[in-house]
C-alpha positions as CSV (number, residue, x, y, z in Angstrom):
1,X,84.4,119.7,97.4
2,X,85.0,118.9,101.1
3,X,88.6,117.7,101.8
4,X,89.8,115.4,104.5
5,X,91.8,117.2,107.1
6,X,93.8,114.2,108.2
7,X,95.7,111.4,106.4
8,X,93.3,108.9,104.9
9,X,92.8,105.8,106.9
10,X,93.2,102.2,105.6
11,X,89.4,101.9,105.6
12,X,89.1,104.5,102.9
13,X,91.1,102.2,100.5
14,X,89.7,99.0,101.8
15,X,86.2,100.2,100.9
16,X,87.2,101.2,97.4
17,X,88.9,97.9,96.6
18,X,85.9,96.0,98.1
19,X,83.6,97.8,95.6
20,X,86.0,97.6,92.6
21,X,89.2,95.5,92.3
22,X,90.7,98.3,90.2
23,X,89.0,101.5,91.5
24,X,91.4,103.9,89.7
25,X,91.5,101.9,86.4
26,X,95.2,101.3,86.6
27,X,94.9,98.3,84.2
28,X,92.8,100.0,81.5
29,X,93.3,103.8,81.6
30,X,95.3,105.5,78.8
31,X,96.1,108.2,81.3
32,X,97.8,105.7,83.7
33,X,99.6,103.9,80.8
34,X,101.1,107.2,79.5
35,X,102.0,108.3,83.1
36,X,103.7,105.1,83.9
37,X,105.8,105.3,80.7
38,X,106.7,108.9,81.5
39,X,107.7,107.8,85.0
40,X,110.0,105.1,83.8
41,X,111.5,107.5,81.2
42,X,112.2,110.1,83.9
43,X,114.3,107.8,86.1
44,X,117.8,109.2,86.1
45,X,119.5,105.8,85.9
46,X,118.9,102.9,83.6
47,X,119.0,100.4,86.5
48,X,118.8,100.5,90.4
49,X,120.2,98.0,92.9
50,X,117.4,98.4,95.4
51,X,114.1,100.4,94.9
52,X,111.1,101.1,97.1
53,X,107.7,101.8,95.6
54,X,105.2,103.3,98.0
55,X,101.5,102.8,97.3
56,X,101.9,100.0,94.7
57,X,98.2,99.2,94.6
58,X,97.5,96.2,92.3
59,X,101.0,96.2,90.9
60,X,100.6,97.5,87.4
61,X,103.5,100.0,87.7
62,X,105.4,97.5,89.9
63,X,105.6,95.0,87.1
64,X,107.1,97.6,84.7
65,X,109.4,99.1,87.4
66,X,110.7,95.6,88.3
67,X,112.6,95.5,85.0
68,X,114.7,98.4,86.1
69,X,115.7,97.1,89.5
70,X,117.8,94.2,91.0
71,X,115.5,94.2,94.0
72,X,112.2,96.0,94.5
73,X,110.1,96.4,97.7
74,X,106.6,97.5,97.0
75,X,104.2,98.5,99.8
76,X,100.6,99.3,100.2
77,X,98.1,99.5,103.1
78,X,95.3,97.6,101.3
79,X,95.4,93.8,101.5
80,X,93.1,93.3,98.6
81,X,95.3,95.4,96.4
82,X,98.4,93.6,97.6
83,X,96.9,90.2,96.8
84,X,96.4,91.2,93.2
85,X,99.9,92.8,93.0
86,X,101.4,89.6,94.3
87,X,99.5,87.5,91.7
88,X,100.5,89.9,88.9
89,X,104.2,89.7,89.8
90,X,104.3,86.1,91.0
91,X,107.1,85.3,88.5
92,X,109.3,88.2,89.6
93,X,111.4,86.7,92.5
94,X,113.2,89.9,93.1
95,X,110.0,91.8,94.0
96,X,108.8,91.8,97.6
97,X,105.4,93.1,98.8
98,X,104.6,94.3,102.3
99,X,101.5,95.7,103.9
100,X,102.7,99.0,105.4
101,X,100.9,102.2,106.3
102,X,103.3,105.1,105.8
103,X,104.7,107.1,107.5
104,X,104.0,105.4,110.8
105,X,105.3,102.1,109.4
106,X,108.2,101.6,107.0
107,X,110.0,98.6,105.5
108,X,113.5,97.6,106.5
109,X,116.4,98.3,104.2
110,X,118.1,101.1,102.2
111,X,117.3,102.1,98.7
112,X,118.8,104.0,95.8
113,X,115.4,104.7,94.3
114,X,112.2,105.7,96.1
115,X,109.1,106.1,94.0
116,X,106.1,108.0,95.5
117,X,103.5,107.8,92.8
118,X,100.0,109.1,93.6
119,X,100.5,108.6,97.3
120,X,101.8,111.8,99.1
121,X,98.5,113.7,98.8
122,X,96.7,111.1,100.8
123,X,98.7,112.4,103.8
124,X,98.2,115.5,105.9
125,X,101.1,118.1,106.1
126,X,102.4,116.6,109.4
127,X,102.6,113.1,107.9
128,X,104.3,114.5,104.8
129,X,107.1,115.8,107.0
130,X,107.4,112.4,108.7
131,X,107.5,110.7,105.3
132,X,110.4,113.0,104.2
133,X,112.3,111.9,107.4
134,X,111.6,108.3,106.6
135,X,113.0,108.8,103.1
136,X,116.1,110.6,104.5
137,X,116.8,107.7,106.8
138,X,116.8,105.0,104.1
139,X,117.9,106.7,100.9
140,X,121.4,105.5,99.9
141,X,124.0,108.2,99.1
142,X,123.5,109.3,95.6
143,X,119.9,108.0,95.5
144,X,116.9,109.3,93.6
145,X,113.3,110.1,94.7
146,X,110.5,110.4,92.1
147,X,107.1,111.9,92.9
148,X,104.1,111.7,90.5
149,X,100.8,113.3,91.4
150,X,97.5,114.1,89.6
151,X,96.9,117.9,89.8
152,X,93.1,118.0,89.5
153,X,90.7,118.7,92.4
154,X,90.4,116.0,95.0
155,X,88.9,115.5,98.5
156,X,92.3,114.3,99.7
157,X,94.1,116.2,102.5
158,X,96.4,117.9,100.0
159,X,96.4,118.6,96.3
160,X,99.1,117.2,94.0
161,X,100.8,120.5,94.0
162,X,100.5,121.0,97.7
163,X,101.8,117.5,98.5
164,X,104.8,117.8,96.2
165,X,105.7,121.3,97.4
166,X,105.5,120.2,101.0
167,X,107.6,117.1,100.4
168,X,110.3,119.1,98.5
169,X,110.4,121.7,101.3
170,X,110.7,119.0,104.0
171,X,113.4,117.2,102.1
172,X,115.5,120.3,101.0
173,X,118.3,119.5,103.5
174,X,119.1,116.3,101.6
175,X,117.4,116.4,98.2
176,X,117.4,118.8,95.3
177,X,115.2,119.0,92.3
178,X,116.8,117.4,89.2
179,X,113.8,117.8,86.9
180,X,110.1,118.6,86.8
181,X,107.5,117.8,84.2
182,X,103.9,119.0,84.1
183,X,101.1,117.9,81.8
184,X,97.5,119.0,81.9
185,X,96.7,116.2,84.3
186,X,99.7,115.4,86.5
187,X,103.2,116.6,87.6
188,X,106.3,114.5,87.8
189,X,109.2,115.6,90.0
190,X,112.6,114.0,90.1
191,X,114.8,114.7,93.2
192,X,118.3,113.6,93.9
193,X,120.9,113.6,96.6
194,X,121.8,117.2,97.3
195,X,125.4,116.3,97.9
196,X,125.9,114.4,94.7
197,X,127.9,116.2,92.0
198,X,125.9,117.1,88.9
């Protein structure tokens, strides 16, 4: 399988959402449902003051994550996906959506949780390093970062394992691994402030 050698452009996602409003079956997949439940279970705290969800897509996980946050900023680079996410979460006044292409763009604010679910492997190695720096600059002291990635073969610039390993390496000055879970289809990595006492 030929893999992209650069971060995927917005057009890649625009084309998929134009062809199918839920191209990865976030609303209907048992895999996604189980992965979302595992993601929420893995969060180190019961509640967060401010959270950032990168790559929110159509907002299925956003809706569930919102129950654990006082304020949630969810970002994506595909306007069609964001329109559906806004509609899904229209009753959730503490959730804000922004069209942002990371790492070149980034929302304002600081966060005590940053969720990178199925997003880092769309970036090339250089952009993963820039993403880690973005996270460093907006993560509140004591904050958590959670990465979730499918580990099968893809045509993305990085595999799930490569993307996660690259991010952890780039963030090692300020984050440490708190926990790692692997299933036959995905890996879930929980990182925390390196300077926080266990």
